[in-house]
C-alpha positions as CSV (number, residue, x, y, z in Angstrom):
1,M,28.8,-10.8,-2.5
2,A,25.5,-9.3,-1.4
3,K,23.0,-8.7,-4.1
4,S,22.4,-5.0,-4.9
5,N,19.0,-3.5,-5.0
6,S,20.0,-0.9,-7.5
7,P,17.9,-0.8,-10.7
8,R,21.2,-0.8,-12.6
9,A,22.5,-3.9,-10.9
10,N,19.5,-6.0,-11.4
11,R,19.4,-5.9,-15.1
12,S,22.0,-8.5,-16.1
13,A,19.5,-11.3,-16.9
14,A,18.8,-12.0,-20.5
15,G,16.1,-9.9,-22.0
16,T,16.1,-7.2,-19.3
17,E,18.6,-4.8,-20.9
18,D,15.8,-3.0,-22.7
19,Q,13.4,-2.8,-19.8
20,P,14.4,0.3,-17.9
21,G,10.8,1.3,-17.1
22,R,9.9,-2.0,-15.7
23,T,13.2,-2.2,-13.8
24,L,12.5,1.2,-12.2
25,K,9.0,0.2,-11.2
26,S,10.2,-3.0,-9.7
27,A,13.0,-1.3,-7.8
28,L,10.5,1.2,-6.3
29,G,8.8,-1.7,-4.5
30,N,11.9,-3.3,-3.0
31,G,11.9,-1.4,0.2
32,R,14.9,0.8,-0.5
33,A,14.5,4.5,-1.5
34,L,15.9,5.3,-4.9
35,V,18.2,8.3,-5.4
36,G,18.1,10.1,-8.7
37,G,20.7,12.5,-10.2
38,M,19.5,15.6,-12.0
39,L,20.6,17.2,-15.2
40,T,19.5,20.8,-15.8
41,E,21.9,22.3,-18.4
42,Y,24.8,20.0,-19.4
43,A,23.1,17.0,-20.9
44,R,26.2,15.0,-22.0
45,P,27.0,11.3,-22.2
46,G,30.1,11.9,-20.1
47,L,28.0,13.3,-17.3
48,V,25.8,10.2,-17.5
49,K,28.9,8.0,-17.0
50,L,29.9,10.0,-14.0
51,Y,26.4,9.6,-12.5
52,V,26.6,5.9,-13.2
53,H,29.9,5.6,-11.4
54,A,28.5,7.6,-8.5
55,G,25.8,5.0,-8.1
56,F,22.6,6.9,-8.9
57,D,19.5,4.7,-9.4
58,F,18.0,6.8,-12.1
59,L,18.5,10.0,-14.1
60,Y,16.1,12.9,-13.8
61,I,16.2,15.5,-16.7
62,E,14.8,18.9,-15.9
63,Y,13.4,19.6,-19.3
64,E,11.0,22.3,-18.2
65,H,13.6,24.8,-17.0
66,G,16.8,23.3,-18.5
67,F,18.6,24.2,-21.7
68,F,18.8,21.2,-24.0
69,D,18.5,20.7,-27.7
70,L,16.8,17.5,-28.7
71,A,19.7,15.9,-30.4
72,T,22.0,16.3,-27.4
73,L,19.2,15.1,-25.1
74,A,18.7,11.9,-27.3
75,D,22.4,11.2,-27.1
76,T,22.4,11.5,-23.4
77,V,19.4,9.3,-23.0
78,L,20.9,6.6,-25.3
79,C,24.0,6.6,-23.1
80,A,21.9,6.2,-20.0
81,R,20.0,3.3,-21.5
82,D,23.3,1.7,-22.6
83,N,24.5,2.0,-19.0
84,N,21.3,0.5,-17.5
85,L,20.2,3.9,-16.0
86,P,16.4,4.6,-16.2
87,V,15.5,8.1,-17.3
88,I,12.7,10.3,-16.1
89,A,12.2,13.7,-17.7
90,K,9.9,16.6,-17.0
91,T,7.9,17.4,-20.1
92,P,7.8,21.2,-20.8
93,Q,4.1,21.1,-21.4
94,L,1.2,18.7,-21.7
95,E,1.4,18.4,-25.5
96,R,1.3,15.3,-27.6
97,A,4.3,16.0,-29.8
98,E,6.5,17.0,-26.9
99,V,5.7,13.8,-25.0
100,A,6.2,11.7,-28.1
101,K,9.7,13.0,-28.7
102,L,10.7,12.3,-25.2
103,L,9.4,8.7,-25.4
104,E,10.9,8.0,-28.8
105,C,14.4,9.0,-27.6
106,G,14.1,6.3,-24.9
107,I,12.9,8.2,-21.8
108,V,10.6,5.9,-19.8
109,G,9.3,8.3,-17.1
110,I,7.3,11.3,-18.1
111,Q,6.9,13.8,-15.3
112,L,4.1,16.3,-15.6
113,P,4.8,19.7,-13.9
114,R,1.8,21.4,-12.2
115,T,-0.3,18.4,-12.2
116,E,-3.6,19.7,-10.8
117,T,-6.5,17.5,-11.8
118,R,-7.4,13.9,-12.7
119,A,-8.0,15.2,-16.2
120,D,-4.3,16.2,-16.5
121,V,-3.3,12.7,-15.5
122,E,-5.7,11.1,-17.9
123,C,-4.5,13.3,-20.7
124,L,-0.9,12.4,-20.1
125,L,-1.8,8.7,-19.8
126,D,-3.6,8.9,-23.2
127,Y,-0.4,10.3,-24.8
128,I,2.0,7.7,-23.4
129,K,0.0,4.5,-23.9
130,F,-0.9,2.8,-27.2
131,P,-4.4,1.9,-28.3
132,P,-6.7,0.8,-26.9
133,R,-5.6,2.3,-23.6
134,G,-4.4,5.5,-25.2
135,T,-3.6,7.2,-28.5
136,R,0.2,7.1,-28.7
137,A,1.3,6.9,-32.3
138,I,3.8,4.1,-33.1
139,A,7.3,5.0,-34.2
140,P,9.7,2.1,-33.7
141,G,13.3,2.3,-34.8
142,Y,14.4,5.0,-32.4
143,G,15.9,4.9,-28.9
144,S,12.7,3.4,-27.4
145,S,13.3,0.2,-29.4
146,G,17.1,0.2,-29.2
147,Y,17.2,1.4,-32.9
148,T,15.8,-1.9,-34.0
149,Q,12.5,-2.7,-35.9
150,P,10.3,-4.9,-33.8
151,E,9.1,-8.0,-35.6
152,N,5.9,-8.1,-33.8
153,W,4.3,-4.7,-33.4
154,A,1.5,-5.8,-31.1
155,A,4.0,-7.4,-28.7
156,W,6.3,-4.4,-28.8
157,M,3.4,-2.0,-28.1
158,A,2.3,-4.1,-25.1
159,E,5.9,-4.0,-23.8
160,Q,6.1,-0.3,-24.3
161,D,2.9,0.2,-22.3
162,Q,4.6,-1.6,-19.5
163,E,7.7,0.5,-19.9
164,T,6.2,3.9,-19.8
165,T,6.0,5.4,-16.4
166,L,3.7,8.2,-15.4
167,V,5.0,10.6,-12.8
168,V,2.7,13.3,-11.5
169,H,4.3,16.4,-10.1
170,I,2.3,18.2,-7.5
171,E,3.6,21.7,-6.8
172,T,0.5,24.0,-6.6
173,R,-2.2,24.6,-4.0
174,L,-4.8,23.3,-6.5
175,G,-2.8,20.1,-7.0
176,Y,-2.7,19.7,-3.2
177,E,-6.4,20.3,-2.9
178,N,-7.0,17.6,-5.6
179,A,-4.3,15.3,-4.4
180,E,-6.6,12.4,-3.6
181,E,-8.2,12.3,-7.0
182,I,-4.8,12.7,-8.6
183,V,-3.1,10.0,-6.6
184,S,-6.0,7.5,-7.0
185,T,-6.2,7.9,-10.8
186,P,-5.5,4.5,-12.4
187,G,-2.2,4.5,-14.2
188,V,-0.3,6.8,-11.9
189,D,3.1,5.1,-11.2
190,M,4.9,7.7,-9.1
191,V,4.0,10.9,-7.3
192,Y,6.6,13.7,-6.9
193,V,6.0,16.8,-4.8
194,G,8.2,19.7,-5.8
195,P,8.9,21.6,-2.6
196,G,10.3,24.7,-4.2
197,D,7.2,25.9,-6.0
198,F,5.0,24.1,-3.4
199,S,6.5,26.2,-0.6
200,I,5.8,29.4,-2.6
201,E,2.2,28.3,-3.2
202,M,1.8,27.6,0.5
203,G,3.1,31.0,1.5
204,H,6.6,30.1,2.7
205,P,9.0,30.5,-0.2
206,G,12.0,28.3,0.1
207,D,11.2,27.0,3.5
208,Y,10.7,23.3,2.8
209,E,10.5,22.4,6.5
210,H,7.9,25.0,7.5
211,P,5.1,23.2,9.3
212,V,2.5,24.5,6.8
213,V,4.6,23.2,3.8
214,R,5.7,20.0,5.5
215,D,2.3,19.1,6.9
216,A,0.7,19.4,3.4
217,M,3.4,17.3,1.8
218,E,3.0,14.7,4.5
219,E,-0.8,14.6,3.7
220,I,0.1,13.7,0.1
221,L,2.6,11.1,1.3
222,Q,-0.1,9.4,3.4
223,L,-2.5,9.4,0.4
224,C,0.3,7.7,-1.6
225,N,0.7,5.1,1.1
226,Q,-3.0,4.5,1.2
227,H,-3.1,4.0,-2.6
228,N,0.2,2.1,-2.8
229,V,1.7,4.7,-5.1
230,P,5.5,5.6,-4.6
231,F,6.0,9.1,-3.2
232,G,9.1,11.2,-3.8
233,T,10.4,14.7,-3.3
234,T,13.6,16.7,-3.1
235,A,14.7,16.8,0.5
236,A,16.2,19.9,2.2
237,S,19.0,17.7,3.6
238,T,20.0,14.1,4.0
239,A,18.6,14.3,7.5
240,A,15.3,15.5,6.1
241,A,15.4,12.7,3.5
242,G,15.8,10.2,6.3
243,E,12.6,11.4,7.9
244,W,10.8,11.2,4.6
245,I,12.0,7.6,4.2
246,R,10.8,6.7,7.7
247,Q,7.3,7.9,6.7
248,G,7.4,5.9,3.5
249,A,9.1,8.0,0.7
250,S,10.3,5.8,-2.1
251,F,12.5,8.1,-4.2
252,F,14.3,11.4,-4.3
253,E,15.2,13.7,-7.2
254,T,18.4,15.3,-5.8
255,V,20.7,18.1,-6.8
256,D,21.7,18.9,-10.3
257,E,25.1,18.9,-12.0
258,L,25.5,22.7,-11.6
259,T,25.1,22.4,-7.8
260,L,27.5,19.5,-7.7
261,I,30.1,21.5,-9.7
262,A,29.6,24.7,-7.7
263,E,29.8,23.0,-4.3
264,G,32.8,20.8,-5.3
265,A,34.7,23.7,-6.8
266,A,34.0,26.0,-3.7
267,R,35.1,23.2,-1.3
268,L,38.3,22.6,-3.2
269,V,39.2,26.3,-3.4
270,N,38.4,26.8,0.3
271,E,40.7,23.8,1.2
272,Y,43.5,25.4,-0.8
273,R,42.9,28.8,0.7
274,A,43.3,27.3,4.1
275,L,46.9,26.3,3.3
276,P,49.8,28.7,4.2
277,G,50.8,30.9,1.2
278,T,47.5,30.6,-0.7
279,A,45.5,33.4,0.9
280,D,43.5,35.7,-1.4
281,L,45.4,38.5,-3.0
282,P,44.8,42.0,-1.6
């Protein structure tokens, strides 16, 4: 049987089941683009299981615009960890307590919306790393430690610093203008360009493939290639994703559960409506 490159499939060795962050980072460098499934409203363990069965490489939680209470979010993340699915979440704001809650429930990737300066990156880095690198406060015994108390705090803190994954999210003109200083900041693990807001900022709302939008995104991708930082985005189509991969893209944050439900439901109804005797009522 061929060996899988999926982050989930490569975590069977002893001692790797609590290393989703390191597994994610390792997978990003194996030459195969990763595909992430998104949750925006229904954060439920059952949906995580469906995403696992579908074969997604990581789970992306849209916590800036989505509607989640923290208890439900924590249950969902715990299920993901138990099923070897690394979790990235967009923090609602660059605020210490918000970031801490996401980390303690077991999320490994913190994605910062509207990343615009090196100072933004360095602030987030300070929040997610323990001293002396940062100022994260220790709180073992939650999801980040598998609900166990580490015997050696120093060793656990060092492991956590390897686990935490900093994802910058460029989606503004200022972020684009400062892209090189952002991408080159030590500690950046992944760079995501959000084409929705980015297309608005570049004057072409919703047109991900407009040359002005596409060219600017490609400039950021090339900077990522130069600095050996994984680049990701949300592609307008699988064909567009293929082109991004050819240029060096490493990951994609794809559609959310609402889109999957809507498209699947519409497709099923349309198939039935095409059958004799199932036309719409007058």
